[in-house]
N, C-alpha and C positions, 0 to 999 in steps of 0.2 A: 057660259063659262065659269062666271063669278059666282056660281052658287055651291060647286064643290070643286077641290082641289083636283081631285081625281079625273075631272074633265079637261083641266087644263095639260095633265101629265099625260092621257090618253090621246089629246090632239095633237100635242107634241110628238109623240110617237108615232102617230099617223101621218103627220108631216113628213119626218123623217124617211118613215116606209116609203112615202110616194114618190119622195125625191131620188132615193135610193134606186128604187123600181125604173125610175124614168130615166136615171142616169146608165143603168145598166141592162137597158131595154135592146133586143136583138135588132131592132131597126133603128139604129142611131141616125141614119140620115134623115128621118122624120122626126124623131124625138130627140133634139137638140139641147143639150142642157143648158149651153151657156145661151141659149134663147129663153130660158125659163126666168121667169121673174119672181125670184125666192119671195120677196115681199108680199105681192099679190097671193102666191100660192099660199103662204103663212095665214093671210087674212083670210082665205077661203077656209082654213081649218079653225077658224075665230081665235088665233093667236095674237097675243100682244107683243111677243118678241120672236125673231127669226132664230131657230135654233141653231147652234153650229153643228155641222158635220163635216168629221174630220176626213173622211172622204172625199169629200169636195172643197179641201182646202183651198183657198185663194179665190175660188167661185162664191163664195157667199161669206157674210160676216155675221155676226150675232148682233143684228140691228134691231133696236126698238121701234116698233110701228104704233105705239100707243100715245094717248096724251098722257101728260103727267097726273091728272086726277083718275084716269083709268089705271095706271101702275098704282096709285096708293091702293084703289079699291082690289086691284089684283093681290098686293101684299097681304091685304087683309082675309082673304080667302082662306079658308080652313077645310078640312076634309069633313064631311058628315059623319061618315064611320069613323070613330075615334079608335077603333081597333086598326083600321088601316093606316093611321097616323104614326101608331105605337109600330107597327111592323116596319114603315118605310124609316123611321129614326133608328131602330135596331140595324136595318141595313146598310144604313150609312156609317153607323159607327162599326160595324164590322168591316166594311169597304176601307173606312180609314186604318183600321189596325191592319189589314191585307196590304195595304201600300206601304204603310210604315215598315212592315216587316220586311217587303220588297225591297225598300230603298236601303235598309240596314244589311241585308244580304249582298245587295250589288256593291255596297262601300266596304266589304270586308275582303 
């Protein structure tokens, strides 16, 4: 996970998908979300933080499950593919602009 930032992003997305599918399963009498240990599931996806999932508000928190040394290593991880890093930074800027426009439109 500490080799490429893409691994961290994909692991986080996989965790979110797993928890959502677990929560929305048809046999909810067997798959009870309240019995799910979010921290242990995050560890099984090799995550250092439990991602916040808005659909499960109140059931989980954005919890850090790593040591301070691991968090320092996590912050130093970069994308191996530099084009991917540029694409993601552009996407973040576009999302910021969209949210600014929505904010100003809703306050008018």
